[in-house]
C-alpha positions in Angstrom: 125.5 59.1 172.0 127.3 61.8 170.0 126.5 61.0 166.4 125.8 63.1 163.4 122.6 65.2 163.3 120.7 66.5 160.3 119.7 70.0 161.5 116.9 71.7 159.7 117.2 75.2 158.4 114.8 76.4 161.1 116.8 74.7 163.9 120.0 76.4 162.6 118.4 79.8 162.5 116.9 79.4 166.0 120.2 78.1 167.4 122.3 80.9 165.9 119.9 83.6 167.3 119.9 81.9 170.7 123.7 81.6 170.9 124.3 85.2 169.9 122.2 86.4 172.9 123.2 83.6 175.3 127.0 83.3 175.5 130.1 85.5 175.5 133.0 83.5 173.9 136.6 83.6 175.0 139.7 81.7 173.8 142.5 81.3 176.3 145.9 81.6 174.7 149.4 82.7 175.4 150.1 86.1 173.6 153.2 84.5 172.0 151.2 81.7 170.4 150.4 83.5 167.1 150.0 80.3 165.1 147.6 78.8 167.6 145.6 82.0 167.5 145.4 81.9 163.7 144.2 78.3 163.7 141.8 79.0 166.5 140.3 81.9 164.6 139.8 79.6 161.6 138.1 77.1 163.8 135.7 79.6 165.2 134.7 80.8 161.8 133.9 77.3 160.6 131.7 76.8 163.7 129.8 80.1 162.9 131.2 81.7 166.1 131.6 85.2 164.7 132.1 87.1 168.0 134.9 86.0 170.3 137.9 87.4 172.2 141.3 86.0 173.0 142.2 86.1 176.6 145.9 86.3 177.4 147.2 83.4 179.4 150.1 83.6 181.9 153.6 82.4 181.5 154.7 82.2 185.2 158.3 82.1 184.2 158.1 85.8 183.4 159.1 88.0 186.4 156.1 90.3 186.3 153.4 87.5 185.7 152.6 86.7 189.3 152.4 90.4 190.3 149.9 91.0 187.5 147.8 88.1 188.6 147.9 89.4 192.2 146.9 92.9 191.0 143.9 91.5 189.1 142.8 89.6 192.2 143.4 86.2 190.5 146.1 85.0 193.0 146.1 85.9 196.7 149.1 87.9 197.7 149.7 85.4 200.5 150.3 82.6 198.0 153.9 81.3 198.1 154.7 79.7 194.8 158.1 78.6 195.9 156.6 76.7 198.8 154.1 75.1 196.5 156.9 74.1 194.1 158.8 72.6 196.9 155.8 70.5 198.0 155.3 69.5 194.4 158.8 68.2 194.1 158.4 66.4 197.4 155.3 64.7 196.0 157.1 63.7 192.8 155.2 66.1 190.5 158.0 68.0 188.9 157.8 71.7 187.8 154.5 73.5 188.2 155.0 76.9 186.6 153.1 75.9 183.5 150.3 74.4 185.6 150.0 77.5 187.7 149.9 79.7 184.6 147.2 77.5 183.1 145.1 77.8 186.2 145.4 81.6 186.5 144.7 82.0 182.8 141.4 80.1 183.3 140.5 82.2 186.3 141.1 85.3 184.2 139.0 83.9 181.3 136.2 82.9 183.6 135.9 86.5 185.0 136.1 88.1 181.5 132.4 87.5 180.9 131.6 89.0 184.3 133.5 92.1 183.7 132.8 92.6 180.0 130.0 91.9 177.6 127.9 90.2 180.3 125.5 87.6 179.0 123.9 84.6 180.8 126.8 82.3 179.9 130.6 82.7 179.6 132.1 80.1 177.2 135.8 79.5 177.5 137.8 77.5 174.9 141.5 76.5 175.1 143.4 77.4 171.9 144.2 73.9 170.8 140.5 73.0 170.4 138.2 73.3 167.4 134.4 73.4 168.0 132.8 71.0 165.6 131.0 72.8 162.7 127.5 72.1 164.3 128.7 73.2 167.7 126.1 75.9 168.1 123.0 73.7 167.5 124.4 71.0 169.6 124.9 73.4 172.5 121.5 74.9 171.9 119.9 71.4 172.2 122.0 70.5 175.3 121.2 73.7 177.2 117.5 74.1 176.3 116.7 70.4 176.3 118.9 68.5 178.8 120.9 70.8 181.2 119.4 71.0 184.7 118.3 74.5 185.8 120.8 74.5 188.7 123.9 74.3 186.5 126.9 76.5 187.3 129.5 75.0 184.9 129.5 72.4 182.1 132.6 70.8 180.6 131.9 70.1 177.0 134.5 67.3 176.7 135.5 65.4 179.8 137.9 62.5 179.8 137.6 59.7 182.4 134.4 61.2 183.8 133.1 60.2 187.2 129.6 61.1 188.2 126.0 60.2 187.6 124.2 60.2 184.2 121.4 62.9 184.3 120.4 63.0 180.6 121.5 61.3 177.3 124.6 63.6 176.9 125.4 64.7 180.4 126.9 63.5 183.7 126.6 65.3 187.0 130.3 65.4 188.1 131.1 64.0 191.5 134.4 63.7 193.4 136.0 60.3 193.0 135.9 58.6 196.4 138.6 56.1 195.2 141.3 58.8 195.0 143.0 60.6 197.9 141.9 64.1 198.9 145.6 64.9 199.5 146.2 64.5 195.8 143.0 66.4 194.9 141.4 63.1 193.9 143.6 63.3 190.8 142.9 60.9 188.0 139.4 61.6 186.7 137.3 64.3 184.9 140.2 65.6 182.9 140.3 68.5 180.4 139.1 72.1 180.3 139.0 72.2 176.4 135.7 74.0 176.4 133.7 75.0 179.5 130.4 76.8 179.8 129.9 78.9 182.9 126.8 80.5 184.2 128.1 84.1 184.4 126.4 85.0 187.6 127.8 81.9 189.3 131.5 82.6 188.4 132.3 84.5 191.6 130.9 81.9 194.0 132.6 79.1 191.9 136.0 80.9 192.1 135.6 81.4 195.8 135.3 77.6 196.3 138.1 76.9 193.7 140.6 79.3 195.3 140.3 77.6 198.7 142.1 74.5 197.3 144.1 75.6 194.3 146.1 78.1 196.4 146.7 75.8 199.3 150.5 75.2 198.9 150.2 71.8 200.6 147.9 70.6 197.7 149.9 71.2 194.5 147.9 68.6 192.6 145.0 71.0 192.9 146.8 73.4 190.6 145.4 71.3 187.8 142.3 73.3 187.2 140.3 70.4 185.7 141.2 68.2 188.7 140.3 71.0 191.1 136.9 71.6 189.5 136.1 67.9 189.9 137.4 67.9 193.5 134.9 70.7 194.5 132.0 69.2 192.5 130.3 68.4 195.8 130.1 72.2 196.4 129.2 73.4 192.9 126.7 72.3 190.3 129.1 70.9 187.7 128.1 68.9 184.7 130.1 67.3 181.9 129.8 65.8 178.4 131.8 62.6 178.3 134.5 62.6 175.7 133.4 59.1 174.6 130.6 60.7 172.7 131.7 61.0 169.1 131.3 63.2 167.2 130.8 65.5 170.1 131.2 69.2 170.6 135.0 69.6 170.2 138.0 68.2 168.5 141.7 68.7 169.5 144.2 70.4 167.3 147.5 68.5 167.5 149.6 71.4 168.8 150.8 69.9 172.1 150.2 71.2 175.6 151.6 74.7 176.4 151.2 73.9 180.1 153.5 70.8 179.8 155.9 72.7 177.6 156.2 75.6 180.1 156.6 73.0 182.9 159.5 71.4 181.0 161.0 74.9 180.3 160.9 74.4 176.5 158.0 76.7 175.5 159.1 79.7 173.4 
C-alpha cells in the first residue's frame, strides 16, 4: 500500500503550501551528534522541508540532565530514577539511562510546538531518519484524505502494529491484550521515527503518558513508543504500518543513541 506515486505539479504546489502552514518541524538529537545533525539536515533539504529546528535530547548520564528536565516540567521531582533502575534490573532489563533520556527528549520535542511557532501540527523526527523525497505530498494526502478528525497523534512508521485498519494507509492503534500490563504490553507498535502531533492535544496526551512512564514500578513504560501504544485506549493514536514500502520514512544506518547510552559506550 506504499508504492510510488506520480504527483502532478499542481499537487506538489498545493501540498507544499499546505505543509508550510500546517506543521512545525523538529528533529530530536543529542547536541554532541554533529554528524547525525549534518546528515539529517541534508535529508530535510531533499524532502523540501526548509524550516525545521533541532531539539536537544538528554544524556541522563550527565549530572545536570535530570535537574534540567525537572526544571522544564518534563520529569516530576518526585521521580526516583534509582528506584526505577533497580526495578529494571530486577525485571532483567539492564540499564535504562538511555531509555529515560530518549523519553524525556521526546517530551521536550512534543512541547516545542506548543511553546514556539505554534501551528496546528507538531512534527517530530528522530535524527537517524530521512523523510522520503515525496514526504510532503504523502503527508498532505494522508491528513486531508484519510486521517480521522479525532486524531491526536500519528506514527508515520510503526513496526509490529496492533490495531484496526481505518483507511488504506492507517491503523487505529490499540493496546495489545496478549501482553502483560505490568510490562507495558511491550512487544508491538515500535518506533518513534516520525510522529505527527495535534499541537492543541499535546498537553492532554502528556498528562496520560506521564502517569505510566514515571511509575518506577513499570520501567518497561520508559520506552516511549511502547508507552504510547499502552495508553492508546485513552488517546486517539493512529499509525502507518512500516510494511508499506516505499512509505514516509527511511532509516539512516547510524545505530541507536538510546542503546549506546544504555550500554555506556555513547560518546
